[in-house]
KEKE-3310 file (N, C-alpha, C; in steps of 0.2 Angstrom, whole numbers, plus 5000, padded with zeros to 4 digits):
npx = (4970:4979:4981:4979:4991:4999:5000:5004:5017:5023:5020:5027:5042:5045:5045:5054:5065:5068:5071:5083:5089:5091:5099:5109:5115:5117:5127:5123:5120:5123:5118:5104:5101:5103:5095:5083:5083:5083:5072:5063:5065:5057:5044:5042:5042:5033:5015:5007:5011:5011:4996:4996:5000:4993:4979:4965:4959:4965:4972:4984:4990:4992:4998:5009:5017:5017:5025:5036:5041:5043:5056:5066:5068:5075:5087:5088:5091:5092:5087:5081:5070:5063:5060:5049:5041:5036:5030:5024:5013:5007:4999:5002:5007:5004:5011:5025:5033:5036:5041:5056:5057:5062:5069:5081:5083:5087:5101:5106:5107:5115:5129:5132:5126:5120:5105:5100:5087:5083:5074:5069:5064:5064:5074:5091:5105:5120:5131:5125:5121:5131:5139:5130:5129:5144:5141:5133:5140:5149:5145:5139:5147:5154:5149:5136:5119:5110:5093:5087:5070:5058:5050:5038:5028:5038:5044:5056:5070:5074:5072:5078:5080:5086:5085:5077:5078:5074:5077:5071:5071:5064:5055:5042:5041:5044:5037:5024:5028:5029:5016:5008:5015:5011:4998:4996:4992:4999:5008:5021:5017)
npy = (5171:5168:5155:5150:5144:5149:5161:5162:5158:5166:5180:5171:5171:5185:5190:5180:5186:5198:5200:5192:5201:5209:5202:5201:5212:5218:5209:5196:5183:5171:5168:5172:5162:5151:5154:5153:5140:5132:5137:5131:5119:5119:5121:5108:5097:5103:5102:5110:5121:5125:5125:5134:5148:5145:5148:5158:5164:5169:5183:5196:5202:5193:5182:5187:5189:5176:5170:5178:5176:5165:5165:5172:5160:5152:5159:5167:5178:5196:5201:5191:5191:5204:5201:5191:5194:5207:5198:5192:5202:5209:5196:5185:5175:5163:5159:5157:5145:5143:5155:5153:5141:5146:5157:5149:5140:5150:5154:5143:5140:5154:5150:5142:5127:5112:5106:5091:5079:5069:5055:5045:5027:5026:5035:5041:5037:5044:5040:5032:5040:5051:5041:5042:5054:5056:5048:5054:5064:5062:5055:5069:5078:5091:5102:5100:5102:5093:5086:5078:5066:5060:5046:5033:5029:5022:5010:5003:5006:5020:5038:5046:5062:5073:5089:5087:5075:5057:5044:5030:5020:5013:5002:5001:5004:4994:4983:4987:4986:4974:4970:4973:4967:4955:4954:4957:4952:4937:4936:4935:4923)
npz = (4598:4611:4623:4640:4645:4636:4639:4651:4652:4645:4653:4663:4659:4655:4670:4673:4665:4668:4685:4679:4675:4685:4694:4686:4684:4697:4702:4707:4702:4706:4720:4717:4710:4717:4728:4722:4716:4728:4735:4721:4728:4739:4735:4727:4737:4745:4748:4753:4754:4737:4737:4746:4738:4728:4731:4729:4739:4749:4755:4746:4754:4765:4760:4754:4768:4772:4761:4766:4776:4774:4767:4772:4783:4774:4770:4762:4748:4748:4737:4728:4741:4739:4724:4727:4732:4725:4716:4723:4727:4715:4713:4705:4709:4705:4696:4698:4698:4684:4680:4691:4682:4672:4674:4679:4667:4658:4667:4666:4649:4647:4653:4645:4649:4648:4650:4658:4660:4674:4678:4691:4699:4712:4728:4723:4731:4737:4731:4720:4714:4711:4701:4691:4686:4681:4673:4663:4660:4654:4644:4638:4640:4651:4654:4662:4668:4679:4684:4697:4696:4707:4705:4707:4701:4689:4691:4689:4685:4673:4665:4656:4652:4638:4631:4617:4615:4623:4633:4637:4649:4657:4669:4669:4654:4648:4652:4647:4634:4633:4637:4625:4613:4616:4615:4602:4586:4582:4590:4604:4609)
capx = (4969:4983:4980:4982:4998:5005:5000:5005:5023:5024:5021:5035:5047:5046:5046:5061:5071:5069:5075:5090:5094:5095:5104:5118:5117:5119:5132:5118:5117:5124:5113:5101:5101:5103:5089:5077:5083:5080:5063:5059:5064:5053:5039:5041:5040:5025:5009:5002:5014:5009:4990:4995:5003:4988:4976:4962:4955:4971:4976:4990:4996:4993:5003:5017:5020:5020:5031:5041:5045:5047:5062:5070:5070:5080:5093:5085:5096:5086:5083:5077:5064:5061:5056:5044:5035:5032:5025:5013:5007:5006:4994:5007:5011:5002:5014:5029:5036:5038:5047:5057:5060:5065:5077:5086:5086:5091:5105:5110:5109:5118:5133:5133:5125:5115:5100:5097:5082:5083:5068:5071:5059:5067:5079:5097:5111:5125:5133:5122:5118:5140:5140:5125:5132:5148:5142:5130:5144:5156:5142:5137:5153:5156:5143:5127:5115:5108:5090:5084:5065:5059:5040:5037:5026:5041:5042:5061:5075:5076:5071:5082:5080:5090:5084:5070:5079:5074:5077:5065:5072:5062:5052:5038:5041:5046:5031:5019:5029:5029:5008:5010:5016:5007:4992:4998:4992:5005:5013:5027:5013)
capy = (5169:5162:5151:5150:5140:5154:5169:5160:5156:5174:5178:5170:5174:5191:5191:5180:5189:5207:5196:5189:5206:5214:5199:5202:5220:5216:5203:5193:5176:5164:5168:5171:5155:5147:5155:5150:5129:5130:5139:5124:5111:5117:5119:5102:5095:5104:5102:5115:5126:5125:5127:5142:5152:5147:5151:5165:5168:5172:5191:5197:5203:5185:5177:5190:5188:5170:5169:5181:5170:5157:5166:5174:5154:5147:5165:5170:5186:5204:5205:5187:5192:5206:5199:5185:5200:5209:5193:5192:5210:5208:5191:5183:5169:5154:5155:5156:5140:5143:5160:5149:5136:5150:5159:5144:5139:5156:5155:5139:5144:5158:5147:5134:5120:5109:5103:5085:5079:5060:5051:5038:5026:5027:5041:5037:5035:5047:5036:5032:5051:5051:5036:5045:5061:5056:5046:5058:5069:5059:5058:5075:5084:5091:5108:5097:5102:5085:5087:5072:5066:5052:5043:5027:5024:5022:5003:5002:5008:5029:5040:5052:5069:5078:5093:5087:5066:5055:5038:5029:5011:5011:4995:5001:5005:4987:4981:4989:4986:4966:4967:4975:4961:4948:4956:4957:4945:4934:4938:4928:4917)
capz = (4604:4615:4625:4645:4644:4632:4641:4660:4650:4642:4659:4668:4657:4658:4676:4674:4664:4673:4688:4679:4672:4691:4697:4681:4687:4705:4703:4712:4699:4709:4725:4716:4707:4725:4733:4718:4718:4736:4732:4720:4729:4743:4733:4726:4743:4748:4743:4755:4750:4733:4738:4749:4735:4722:4735:4729:4745:4754:4751:4744:4762:4770:4754:4755:4774:4771:4758:4767:4783:4770:4764:4778:4786:4771:4771:4754:4748:4748:4730:4729:4745:4733:4717:4728:4738:4722:4713:4728:4726:4710:4711:4700:4710:4703:4690:4703:4697:4679:4683:4694:4680:4666:4679:4680:4661:4655:4666:4662:4644:4648:4655:4640:4652:4645:4654:4658:4668:4675:4682:4693:4704:4720:4728:4723:4736:4735:4727:4712:4710:4708:4694:4686:4684:4681:4665:4657:4659:4650:4636:4635:4641:4659:4656:4659:4673:4678:4687:4697:4698:4709:4701:4709:4696:4684:4695:4691:4679:4673:4661:4655:4644:4636:4625:4616:4617:4628:4636:4644:4652:4664:4671:4665:4648:4647:4653:4644:4625:4631:4634:4618:4610:4617:4613:4595:4582:4581:4594:4606:4613)
cpx = (4973:4981:4984:4988:5002:5007:5003:5014:5026:5026:5027:5038:5047:5048:5053:5064:5073:5073:5082:5094:5098:5098:5111:5118:5119:5123:5131:5118:5116:5121:5111:5097:5102:5098:5082:5077:5080:5073:5059:5058:5058:5045:5037:5042:5033:5021:5005:5006:5012:5001:4991:4996:4998:4980:4970:4958:4960:4974:4982:4996:4999:4999:5010:5020:5024:5025:5040:5046:5049:5058:5068:5073:5075:5086:5092:5088:5091:5083:5078:5070:5060:5058:5050:5039:5032:5028:5020:5010:5005:5000:4997:5008:5009:5007:5024:5035:5039:5043:5052:5063:5064:5071:5083:5087:5089:5098:5109:5113:5115:5128:5137:5131:5119:5109:5099:5091:5083:5078:5069:5064:5060:5071:5084:5103:5114:5129:5133:5122:5127:5140:5136:5126:5137:5148:5138:5135:5149:5152:5140:5142:5154:5151:5136:5125:5111:5100:5086:5077:5064:5050:5041:5035:5029:5043:5050:5065:5074:5073:5074:5081:5084:5090:5078:5072:5077:5076:5077:5068:5071:5056:5045:5034:5041:5043:5027:5021:5026:5020:5005:5009:5013:4999:4991:4997:4998:5010:5019:5024:5009)
cpy = (5166:5162:5151:5152:5145:5159:5167:5161:5163:5176:5179:5171:5182:5193:5188:5185:5196:5204:5194:5195:5210:5211:5198:5208:5220:5213:5198:5185:5171:5164:5168:5163:5149:5147:5152:5142:5128:5132:5132:5119:5113:5116:5113:5098:5096:5106:5107:5121:5129:5128:5135:5146:5151:5148:5157:5168:5169:5182:5191:5197:5198:5183:5180:5190:5182:5169:5173:5178:5164:5159:5169:5165:5152:5153:5166:5177:5191:5203:5199:5188:5197:5204:5194:5190:5203:5205:5193:5196:5209:5202:5187:5174:5162:5154:5158:5152:5140:5151:5158:5145:5139:5153:5155:5141:5144:5155:5148:5138:5149:5156:5141:5129:5118:5105:5096:5081:5071:5058:5044:5034:5025:5031:5038:5039:5042:5046:5037:5037:5052:5050:5040:5049:5060:5053:5050:5064:5069:5058:5062:5081:5087:5097:5104:5098:5096:5089:5081:5072:5060:5052:5036:5024:5018:5012:5002:5006:5017:5030:5046:5055:5072:5084:5089:5077:5063:5048:5034:5021:5010:5003:4996:5002:4999:4984:4981:4987:4978:4967:4969:4970:4954:4950:4955:4952:4943:4934:4931:4923:4914)
cpz = (4606:4619:4633:4646:4643:4637:4649:4655:4646:4648:4663:4664:4654:4664:4676:4670:4667:4681:4686:4677:4682:4692:4693:4686:4694:4706:4709:4709:4703:4715:4724:4713:4713:4728:4728:4718:4723:4738:4727:4721:4735:4740:4729:4730:4746:4745:4747:4754:4744:4732:4740:4743:4731:4724:4732:4734:4748:4750:4750:4752:4766:4765:4753:4761:4775:4767:4760:4772:4779:4766:4766:4781:4780:4769:4762:4754:4746:4741:4727:4735:4740:4730:4722:4729:4732:4717:4718:4726:4721:4707:4705:4703:4708:4696:4693:4699:4691:4678:4686:4689:4673:4667:4677:4672:4657:4656:4663:4655:4641:4650:4648:4643:4647:4650:4653:4666:4667:4680:4684:4697:4710:4720:4726:4727:4733:4729:4721:4710:4707:4700:4690:4683:4678:4673:4660:4655:4653:4643:4634:4635:4647:4658:4657:4668:4673:4686:4690:4698:4701:4705:4701:4703:4691:4687:4698:4684:4679:4667:4661:4648:4645:4628:4623:4616:4623:4628:4640:4643:4657:4664:4668:4660:4646:4648:4651:4634:4628:4631:4628:4613:4610:4615:4604:4591:4580:4586:4599:4608:4607)
residu = (MET:ALA:SER:ASP:GLY:THR:ALA:ALA:SER:GLY:LEU:ALA:ALA:ARG:TYR:ALA:ALA:ALA:LEU:PHE:ASP:LEU:ALA:THR:GLU:GLY:LYS:LYS:LEU:ASP:GLN:THR:GLU:LYS:ASP:LEU:THR:ARG:LEU:LYS:GLU:VAL:LEU:ALA:GLN:SER:PRO:GLU:LEU:ARG:ARG:PHE:ILE:ARG:SER:PRO:VAL:LEU:THR:ARG:GLU:GLN:GLN:THR:GLN:GLY:LEU:THR:CYS:LEU:LEU:GLU:GLN:VAL:ASN:ALA:ASP:ASP:LEU:THR:GLN:LYS:PHE:VAL:ARG:LEU:VAL:ALA:GLN:LYS:ARG:ARG:LEU:PHE:ALA:LEU:GLY:ASP:MET:VAL:ASP:VAL:PHE:LEU:ALA:ASP:LEU:ALA:HIS:LYS:ARG:GLY:GLU:ILE:ASP:ALA:GLY:VAL:THR:VAL:ALA:ARG:PRO:LEU:SER:ASP:GLN:GLN:THR:GLU:VAL:MET:THR:ALA:THR:ILE:ARG:LYS:ALA:LEU:GLY:ASP:LYS:VAL:ALA:ILE:GLN:VAL:ASP:VAL:ASP:PRO:ASP:LEU:LEU:GLY:GLY:MET:VAL:VAL:ARG:VAL:GLY:SER:ARG:MET:ILE:ASP:ASN:SER:LEU:ARG:THR:LYS:ILE:ASN:LYS:LEU:GLN:LEU:ALA:MET:LYS:ALA:PRO:GLY:GLY:PRO:LEU)
# end
């Protein structure tokens, strides 16, 4: 029996694949990517929207109408709007974030891009972002898609993830390692 996570990821993959095929057929991959990236940003920034799409109390029509208004405000393409409306009508909005992630990952793979995730303690300035992006691209090649997330719990430094590799240079990790070393018998003190 499949776990809920496996079922949800399979669902997200099927919907994302269908949207990918439609976007390819309609020559709207770039526009769909732009729309879904913007939707992902809005979802990440709005706990209210995340609650709205996961609410079992709201009807399909209410969720569809709310998301249609949102997508119209961000000037989403008709294909993206139809897709999100279909997802709402099928009561699959709980997996919308995963669908977006799978679509964007598939598109990056098709383009030969490598995904790199960077988590920092504070938002980066434009100059810091440019320097970090240039450094990562120099190490990995030009086709690197970089996603920057902010996690204040890191205290300082950053965590870089590329595929299954992770470089954790955060202050939080360094403090944890120091605490463990100090507790160990024969530690530094």
